[in-house]
N, C-alpha and C positions, 0 to 999 in steps of 0.2 A: 552393712552386710559383712564387713571384714572381721567381725567378732564371731560370726556363725561357725566357721571351721573349728575354732577353739572350743566353743560350747558343744559342738557335735562330737568331737573326738574325746573331750573330757567326759561327757556323758557315756560314750561308748566304752571308755576305759573303766569307769565305775561299774557299768553293767557287766563287763567281762570279768572284772575283779570279783564281783559278788558271785557270778556264775561259776567261776573256777576256784573260788574260795582262796584267793591270793594271787601272787604273781604267776603268770604263765606266758607262753610265747606270744599269744594273741594280745594279752594285756600289755606286754612289752612293746609290741608294734603300735598299738593304738596310743600308748602313752607318748611315744616319740612324735606322732603326728599332733597330739595335743600340745606338746612342748613347742614344736616348730610353728604351730598355728598361733600360740601365744606370742612368739617372737614376731610374727607377722603383724600382730596388733601393736607391738612396740615400735616396729618400723613405721607403720602408718601414723600412729599417734605421735611419735617422736620426730616426725618430719625428716625421716632418714631415707626417703626414696630418691631414685635418680642417680645413685652412685653405687659403687661396689658390685657392679654386675646387674643391678636391678634396673629393669627397663622402664618402669613407671616413673613419672614425675607427678608431684602433688596436683598440678593443675589439670592433668588429664587422667587421673586415677578414677577408674570406674569398677566397682565390685558388684556386678549384677547378680540377680537372684539365680538365673539359669547357670552361669559358670560356677557359681558357688555351690549349688546343689550337685552339679556334675562332678566337681572336684571332690566333694565329700562322699558322694555315693560310690563312685568308682574306685576311690582309694579304699573305702570300706570293703568293697567286694574282694580286693586283693588280700584282705585280712581274714575274710570269712572261712576259708579252708582250715586255717590254723586254729580257729576257734574249736574245731573238733578234737584237737589234741589236748588231753588232760594229763599233764606231766606227773601229777601226784598219783595217778592211777596206774602208771606204767610199772609193771613188776619184772618184766623180762625183756631183754633185747637179744635176739638170736643172731647168728652169723652163719650163713650157708657155706662159705668157703674161707675159713680163717687164713689158710695159706695164701690165697689170692689177696686178702687184705694186707697180709704181712709183706708180700711182694710189692704191692702198690705203695705201702708205707715206705719201704726201702727205696723205691724209685723216687718218691717225693723228697726223701732225705738227700739222695744223690743230687737231685735238682737244686736243693737248697745249698749244697756245698759248691756247686757250679756258680750259683748266684753270689755266694760268699767270696769266691775267687775273683769274680768280676768287680765287686765293690770294695774289696779289702784295701786296695791301694789308695783310694780316693775319698772314702767316707769321712775320715777324720779331718782331712783338708776342707771338705765341703762344710762340715759342721762348724769349723772354725773360721770360715770365710764369709763373704757377703751373700747371705741367703737370698736377698732380694734380687741381686744381680744375676745369680744362678737361675732363679725362676724366670727372669726376663729373657735370658739366653735360650731357655727351653721354649718359651712362647715364640721366640724368633726362629725356631727350628734348628738350633744347634744341637749336636749330639752330646750326650753325657759321657763322662770318662768310661763308664761301664759299657756303653754301646760301642765306643771306639775299641775298647779292649776285646769285646765279643767278636768284632770283625776279624781279629787276628787268630781266632780259634778255628779248629776244624769244623766241618759241616755238622757232624753229629753233636758236638758240644753246643754249637749255635742253635741247633734244633731243640736241644734240651731247654733252652731259655723260654721256649714257647709255653712250657708247663709251669712257669713261675706262679701264675695266678692259681693254678690247681693245688698248690701247696696249702691253700686254705682248708682243703679237705682233711688235713691233719688234725684240725680242731675237733670235729665230731668223732674222728677215729680215736683221738686221745681221750675224749670223754668216755667213749665206750670201753677203752682199755682200763681206765681207772675205776669204773663202776661195775663192769661186768666181766672183765677178763684179767687174769693175772699176768702182767708183763713186767719185766725188770725195769727198775727206775731209769736206767740209762737209755732204754728204748723209748720210753715216754718222753724223756728229756730231749731226745733227738727229734721226736715228732713235734714238740713244742717249738724247738729251734727252727724246724722246717716251716712251720706255720707262719713264721715271721718274715719269710723271704720277700713277700710282696711289700710290706711297709719299709723293710730295709732297703729294697731296691728303689722305693720312692724317695729316699733321702738324696739319691743322685740328682733329682730334679727339684729339690727343696719342696717336695709335695707333702701336703698335710692329709689329703684325701684318703690315701691308702692306709695311713695310721688310724684315721677315724673309722674307716671301713673294717679293718682288722679288729679294732676294739669293739665295734658293734656286734660283729659275728662271734667274738669271744664271749661277750655278755649273753648272746643268744644261747651259746652252749652251756654257760653257767645256769641259766634259767631252765634249760631243757634237762640237764643232768643233776641239778641240785637235789631234788627229792630222792634220787637213787644213791647219793653219796652220803657217807657217814660223817659224823662230827669231826673226826680226826682228819679225814680227807679234805673237808671244807676248810678247816683251819690251816692245814699245810698248803692248800692251793692258794688261799688268800695271802698268806705270808710270802709264798714264792712269787706270786704275781705282783706284789706291791712295788718292788723296785722297777719292774718293767713298766707298770702303769705310770709311775712317777716320771720315769725317763720319757715315756711317750707324751705325757702332758707337758713336760718341759720343752720337748722338741716342737710340739705344735704351737706352744706359746711363743717360742723363739722365732719360728717362721712367721707367725702372725705379726709379731712386733717388728721384725725386719721389713716386712712388706708394707705395713700400714701405719707405721709410727708417724710419718710425715703427712698423712692424709686426714681429712676432716673426720672426726669421730674416733681416730686412733684405732688400735688393734681391737679394743673391746667393741666399739661400734661396728667395725667391719665384720667381726665374728657373728654379731647379732644379725647383720645383713646376710652373711654367708649361710646361716642356719635357717633364717626365717623368710627368705624371699620366694619360696616355692609357690605359695598361693598367690602372691602378688604378681609374679611373672606368668602364672597360668592364666590369670584374668587378662593380662596383656596379650598373650597368645590368642585367647578366645576372641578378642576384639579386633586384632590387627593382622593375624596370620592369614595367608592365602594358601589354598590347598591344590594349586594347579599341578604340583609335582608330588608324586608319592615317592618318598625316599626310604629305602630298605636297609641302608648300610648300618644303621644302629639297631634296627629291629631283628634283622637276620644277618649278623655280621660275618659269619662263616661263609654263607652263600654269596654274599656280596664280595668278600675278599677273594675266594677261590674261583668263582664263576664269572661274576661281573667285573672283577678286578677293581673294586671300589672300596675304600676304607673311610671310616669317619675320622679323617685326619684334619690338621689345621687348614690345609688348602681346600678340602672339600667343604668344611664348615664355613670358610670365608666366602666361597662361591654361593653357597645356599643363603648365607646372610645377605649377600648383595641382592639376590633375587627377592628375598623377603622384605628388605628395607630396614631390617634391624638385626642385631647380633643374636644368633640363635643359641650360642653356647653359654646360657645362663641357667641357673637352677630353677626349674619349673615343675619339679616333682616328676615321678615316672609317668604320670598321666599327661603331663605337659609335653614331655618329650615324645610320647607315643602319638599324641594329638597332632603335634607339629609334623611328624613324619607320615602319619596314616590318615589324617583328617579326624574330626570328632567321631564320626561313625566307625572308622577303622580302629580308633582307640577303644571305643566301647566294645567292639567285637573281640579285640585282643584281650581285654580285661576279663570278659565273660569266659573266653576260652581258658585263660589262666586259672580262673576260679574253678571251672569244671574239671580241669586236669588235677588241681589240688584236691578236690573232693573225691575224685576217682582214686587218687593215690592213698588218701587216708581212709576212705571207704565208710567208716562209721566212727562215732564219737565214743568216748570212754573206753577206748581200747587199752587192754592191759599188757599187750605184747606187740612188739614191732621187730622187724628184721633190720639189721644194720644197713642193708641196701636202701630201705625206706627212709631211714634216718639221714643217710647221705643225700638222697634226692630231696628230702624235705629241707635240709640245710641249704642246698643250692637254690631251691625255690624261694626260701625265706630271704635270701639276699635281695630279691627284687622289691618286695614291699618295705623291707627294713631300710635299705639305702634309697628307696624310692622317695624318702622325704626330701632328697636332693634331686636325683635324676635316675634314669633307667641305667642301671649299672652294667648290664651285659652288652654294652655297645661295641666292644672290640672282639675280634675272633679268638683272642687268647682266652676269653671267658667261655667261649663255646667249647673249648677243649675240656674245661672243668665240668661242664654240663654233660658232655659225651662220656667222660669217665664215670660220672655218677649214674648215667643211664646204663652203661656197660655193667656196672656192679648190680644195678637193680634187675636188669633182664636176665643176667646170669643166675641170680637167686630165684627169680620168678619161674624160670623154666628149668631150674635145677641143673644148670650147666656147670660142670667142674672146670675151673680155669687154673 
């Protein structure tokens, strides 16, 4: 059964490719799941289970028909709304309030400068130090140098750090500026710089995840805006991004090597486990998880943080792991996380609601015109199935802020409110 997800998503990718006549955002999403499903085959066939965060061991591995179908069907449902978007047919993207977008862009740039101030003193020392030791200290609950520095800042500046995740919105705004709006090169350069605040902050904890996430959303924007860009813009964009991409790959490789070089399989084997364990762990959850407790801190993080005073932090995850009898903080795909928190039925309801919201947002296929507010909200929604190959990405209330900003832009345009 463990080959079924690979066959399922490979077939889906081929069908979407033919339907959209080439690469599109739904094709991109499906291809990612096909790739990680292939790595799941490598994990199982290569006797690589039981380590690197994977819960299954070979002797108790069970890949049943029902969990396999649930995994494939409900992940596919998260991709369905994006199938309605045909990027090659988009001729125009409007903007209800250009001034509001410029003010938002400037705010995010200011946030990125605050982030730069926090990390400037320590980033080079971290990159030249023991990355594995730094990561262990973070797991142990130690504060990063940037967090310590932030505590010495005024309240307003500390509050600005809450918006660091929201700087990802600079990516679709940058794509819109380059393809549909004439803005000076230095303005676009500042937006690109601001978009990297999240992965740059991730260096503080020797984290690879935020670099991977940023790269995936950058590629999403490439796919979305590619047909609207000219040959000169494409060439310049690729040449400009090449050094950044190389630096990111080198960083991720260095962190992987430092953390896994002394373990079985080395960095290469651990990266395969890192990327391919979603289906494997989903099946483990399906068999062993109990659903006596409904946990909302990852599904509704802002509500949990401000009302219930509960966050999905290390202490909370350790408590829940103790009650489950296994470590819950492993990659089990977004449907695995939702199932563990809401039960299988709750997960199914959540996915169906997500799909319906996406269909209502896009409304019809083959649209030739979108508003920038729709593009931003689509970008925020796309984060969920894209990074869902690993886990449910919006598990922290910082991510809720990005969602609220996108909703504010969307409803201001929908109801013609001038901000």
